[in-house]
TIFIGU-633828 format. One record per residue (C-alpha): x, y, z; residue in one letter. Coordinates in steps of 0.1 Angstrom, whole numbers, plus 2048, in hexadecimal, padded with zeros to 3 digits. Example, Ala and Ser with C-alpha at 12.3 -4.5 7.8 and 13.67 -1.06 7.14 Angstrom:
87B7D384EA;8897F5847S;
***
This chain:
800802801X;81B816809X;82B8127E8X;80B8167D8X;8098377ECX;82F8447DEX;82483B7B7X;80684D7B8X;81686D7C4X;83186A7ACX;81086478FX;805885799X;82289A79BX;82B88C778X;80889476FX;8058B5782X;8298C3772X;8218B874FX;8058CF753X;8198E975EX;8308E3746X;8168E072BX;801905739X;822915732X;826904712X;807916709X;812936717X;83293B702X;8309536E9X;8469436CAX;84D9656B6X;867967695X;88697869BX;88C97E67DX;87C988657X;878990635X;8659B2630X;8769B560CX;8869A25ECX;88C9BA5D0X;8A69B95B3X;8B59995C3X;8B99A25E7X;8AB996603X;8A49B161DX;89F9A5645X;8959B6664X;89B9A4686X;8839A96A5X;88D9AD6C7X;8719A46E0X;86C9AD705X;87498D71EX;85398171FX;83A986704X;81897F70EX;8009726F3X;7EB9876E3X;7F69A76F1X;8049C36D6X;8289D56DDX;8329F56D5X;84A9F06C0X;86CA076B3X;87CA0168FX;8A2A0A68EX;8B6A1266DX;8DAA1566EX;8F0A33661X;90DA2F64AX;8FFA4F630X;8ECA3761DX;910A24612X;912A0A62DX;90EA03652X;8FB9E4665X;8E29DA67BX;8F29D6698X;8F79FC6A1X;8DC9FC6B2X;8D99D96C0X;8DD9EB6E4X;8BEA006E1X;8A99E56D3X;8B29CF6F0X;8AF9EE705X;88A9F86FAX;8819D16FDX;88A9D271BX;86E9ED720X;8579D8712X;8559E46EDX;8619D16D2X;8819D96C5X;8879D8699X;8A79D9685X;8A29DB666X;8BA9D6645X;8B99E8626X;8CD9ED607X;8EEA04605X;90AA0D5EFX;9219FB5F6X;90C9D95F5X;8F29DF5E3X;9019FB5C7X;8DBA0E5D3X;8D8A315D7X;8CCA485F4X;8A8A415E3X;8A6A1E5E8X;8AFA1C60BX;88FA3660FX;877A1F5FCX;88A9FD612X;881A1462DX;85CA18624X;85A9F961CX;8679E463CX;84CA01655X;8339F463DX;83C9D2649X;8389D666AX;81D9E4668X;80D9CC64FX;8119B5665X;8119BE687X;7F89A5690X;81098B689X;82F99A69CX;8179A56B8X;81E9CE6B0X;8019E66B5X;8009F8696X;7F7A186A3X;819A186B8X;836A1969FX;857A276A5X;870A30688X;891A32698X;8B5A3B689X;8D3A4A685X;8E2A62668X;8D8A52648X;8C7A39661X;8B7A5B66EX;8A9A6464EX;89AA48646X;888A4B661X;87CA6C659X;875A60639X;85AA4C646X;84DA63655X;849A8263DX;84CA77617X;833A6E5FFX;844A5E5E5X;862A485E0X;84CA275E7X;854A055DBX;8399FC5C1X;8389D85D0X;82D9E45F2X;8079E85FCX;806A0C5FCX;7E5A01611X;7F8A0162CX;809A23639X;831A2063DX;830A3E65CX;83DA3F67BX;826A4A699X;846A576A7X;86AA5F6A1X;88AA5A6B2X;8AAA656A7X;8CEA686AAX;8DFA84697X;8CBA7E675X;8CAA89656X;8ADAA2650X;8B2AB7631X;8C4AB0610X;8BDACE602X;8D9AE85F1X;8ECAEA611X;8E2ACF626X;8EEAA7624X;8F2A94606X;8E4AAC5EEX;907AA15D4X;8F7A825D1X;8D4A865D6X;8D7AAB5BEX;8B1AB85B4X;8A4AA35C5X;8A5AAB5E3X;881AB55E3X;873A935E5X;889A845FAX;893A9E612X;882AA4637X;888AC463EX;86FACC618X;857AB6626X;84CAC2649X;821ABE64AX;807ABE662X;805A9B672X;829A92674X;830A7D691X;840A8C6B4X;864A8A6B1X;880A886C9X;8A9A936BAX;8C3A8E6CAX;8E4AA16B8X;90AAAE6C3X;911AD16C1X;930AC56B1X;922AB3693X;932AB966FX;918AAB65DX;8F7AB766FX;8F6AD9676X;8E7AE9698X;8DBB00685X;8CBAE266AX;8BBAD7687X;8AAAF5697X;89CAFD677X;88AADD673X;880ADC699X;86EAFF692X;860AF5670X;851AD2686X;844AEC69BX;831B03685X;81AAE8676X;814AD8698X;82FABF6A1X;83FABB6BCX;863AB86BCX;87BAB46D9X;8A0ABB6D0X;8B8AB46E5X;8DAAC26E2X;901AAC6EEX;91AACB6F2X;93CAC46E3X;92DAA26D5X;934A946AEX;922A8369BX;91DA606A1X;920A6B6C7X;900A556D5X;911A346C7X;917A1D6E2X;93EA0F6E8X;9549FD700X;965A17709X;948A3170FX;922A34713X;91AA50724X;905A60706X;8F7A3C6FBX;8E8A3C71CX;8DCA6271BX;8CAA5F701X;8BAA41703X;8B3A4D726X;89EA6F713X;890A556F8X;87EA44711X;872A5D727X;860A696FDX;855A496F7X;846A4871CX;83CA6D719X;825A646F6X;819A3E70EX;82CA276F5X;83EA1C71CX;833A1C740X;84DA2775CX;86EA3A763X;886A30749X;89FA10755X;8C1A1E749X;8D0A3875FX;8D8A59748X;8FCA5F759X;
***
């Protein structure tokens, strides 16, 4: 009888453990960490996803889409990995987008804009699949990547005709790191854009409805003058849009990148971006990163 009780106890424990395991298995959410968003002229373009640690089934999360910098010539998705991981820890889905650049694909900046808009359409068009809130998609990027993020919010043309154009590529907010936003005759990249700058330059396409924006810029940036960014802020506010501009004394272009030797400005900019997104209701609570 004693042996029978022991066997019965072990059996019940096993059944209970299996039931618990099955319950946990049912609760687990399996989401793709990489997706092809576009195949064009033989080139396959991917995006990578960084999720919160515990994704709840059927819950829709805000997403922040990062475009790397590199003058539309080069660059990699690794540039914003740390920022994506941080915002994933704050309950967002971080997305790192690859797009065509001159060094790898022989393309122009115009194709880069087309890819950026395709990426944003893909994210919004597949929001349910990736558990993303389609009304809380932020575009972000640095330098030329900042231009692409701003372009998805401001430019009407340069769409890929293979896309579902009924899906809007327009983000709900922008987080920009020393972005290229003026491509006019006195702006950055004019030698490559030429007289087509009116259809390419965010500065020349600001209108009512541009999403709220935060911008980070070093005062010693030799590519993006402070005066240019102040003009952009003024034009944004003139059309009724929010534009928060943070200037960092004596900092050069690319100052926000995290390095092994110094992460001061990585922390400062991520902290302020967190506060900005919290003010819009995309994340909750105080930043978990120290401002320094």
